[in-house]
C-alpha positions in Angstrom: -73.0 -19.0 -99.0 -76.8 -18.6 -99.2 -78.2 -15.0 -98.4 -81.1 -15.8 -96.0 -81.0 -12.6 -93.9 -84.1 -10.5 -94.0 -83.6 -6.6 -93.2 -86.8 -5.2 -91.8 -87.5 -1.8 -92.4 -90.9 -1.6 -90.5 -90.9 0.4 -87.5 -93.1 -0.5 -84.4 -93.4 0.0 -80.3 -91.2 -1.7 -78.0 -91.9 -4.8 -76.5 -91.0 -6.3 -73.2 -90.4 -10.1 -72.1 -90.5 -11.4 -69.0 -86.9 -11.2 -68.3 -87.0 -7.3 -68.4 -85.6 -7.0 -72.0 -87.1 -4.5 -74.5 -87.4 -5.1 -77.9 -87.9 -3.0 -81.0 -89.7 -5.2 -83.7 -92.0 -8.0 -83.1 -94.9 -8.9 -81.0 -94.1 -11.3 -77.9 -96.1 -14.0 -79.5 -94.3 -14.2 -82.5 -90.9 -14.4 -80.4 -92.4 -17.0 -78.3 -93.1 -19.2 -81.7 -88.8 -18.9 -82.2 -88.6 -20.6 -78.7 -91.5 -23.0 -79.7 -89.9 -24.0 -83.0 -86.4 -24.4 -81.5 -87.6 -26.3 -78.7 -89.6 -28.8 -80.8 -86.9 -29.1 -83.4 -83.9 -29.5 -81.2 -85.8 -31.1 -77.9 -84.5 -28.5 -75.8 -86.0 -26.6 -72.9 -86.8 -23.3 -72.5 -84.7 -22.6 -69.5 -81.4 -24.2 -71.3 -81.7 -22.0 -74.2 -81.9 -18.7 -71.9 -79.5 -20.1 -69.3 -76.7 -17.9 -68.6 -74.0 -20.3 -69.1 -73.3 -22.1 -72.6 -74.1 -25.3 -71.5 -74.2 -28.6 -73.9 -73.2 -28.3 -77.3 -76.7 -29.5 -78.5 -78.1 -26.7 -76.4 -75.6 -24.0 -77.7 -76.3 -25.2 -81.3 -80.3 -24.7 -80.6 -79.6 -21.2 -79.2 -77.3 -20.1 -82.3 -80.3 -21.5 -84.5 -83.1 -19.6 -82.3 -80.9 -16.4 -82.8 -80.6 -16.9 -86.5 -84.2 -17.7 -86.9 -85.1 -14.6 -84.7 -83.2 -12.3 -87.2 -84.3 -13.9 -90.2 -88.0 -14.7 -89.9 -88.7 -11.8 -87.4 -86.3 -9.4 -88.9 -84.8 -8.7 -85.3 -81.7 -6.7 -84.7 -78.5 -8.7 -83.5 -78.9 -6.9 -80.5 -82.5 -8.0 -79.9 -82.2 -11.4 -81.2 -79.4 -11.9 -78.5 -81.4 -10.4 -75.8 -84.0 -12.7 -76.8 -81.7 -15.5 -75.4 -79.7 -13.5 -72.9 -76.9 -12.8 -75.3 -75.3 -9.6 -76.5 -75.2 -8.8 -80.2 -71.5 -10.0 -81.1 -72.8 -13.4 -80.0 -75.9 -13.4 -82.0 -74.1 -12.1 -85.1 -71.5 -15.1 -84.8 -74.5 -17.4 -84.5 -75.9 -16.2 -87.3 -72.6 -16.9 -89.4 -72.4 -20.4 -88.0 -76.0 -21.4 -88.8 -75.6 -19.6 -92.4 -72.6 -21.5 -93.2 -74.7 -24.8 -92.1 -77.4 -24.1 -94.5 -75.1 -25.7 -97.0 -76.5 -29.1 -95.6 -79.8 -29.8 -97.8 -81.2 -31.4 -94.6 -80.5 -28.9 -92.3 -81.4 -26.2 -94.7 -85.0 -28.1 -94.8 -85.2 -28.0 -91.1 -84.7 -24.2 -91.0 -86.9 -23.4 -93.9 -89.7 -25.6 -92.2 -88.9 -23.8 -88.6 -89.2 -20.4 -90.7 -92.5 -21.1 -92.2 -94.1 -22.2 -88.6 -92.8 -18.9 -87.1 -93.9 -16.7 -90.0 -97.1 -18.4 -90.1 -97.4 -17.7 -86.0 -96.7 -14.1 -86.7 -98.9 -13.7 -89.5 -101.8 -15.3 -86.6 -100.5 -13.1 -84.1 -101.0 -10.0 -86.4 -104.7 -11.2 -87.3 -105.6 -11.7 -83.7 -104.1 -8.2 -82.6 -105.0 -6.3 -85.8 
C-alpha cells in the first residue's frame, strides 16, 4: 500500500466556512480548491458533495476522494476533512483508507496526483496573495 498521507505540523488560525464549520489548518481558498478539483474531475456539483445523504455511488466516491485530498494535500485532520464535506472524522478516516487502497491503480493514482498538484498550486497562490 502506498503511504501518501502528509502530517502537517504547522499551527495557524481557525477558519470558518459558509456552513458554520470551523477548521484549524488551511485557508478557505485552499479548501475551495479541493472542491473545484473534485467537482471538475468527477463531474459532481458542490451541493451533491455536501449533501446530508450519501447520494449516488459516484457522488459518494467523489466525496471520499475529496476528503482524502483535503487530508493529503492540505494536511487537514480527519475531523476537519470530514467537516469540510459535512461528515465526521470516522467517515473521513474510512474514505482515506478506501482511496489509499485504490492508488495501486496507475490511472487513478495519476488523477489524484494531478488533483493534488492543482490543490497545492492554489494553496501556494492563496498564501502569496495573503502574505
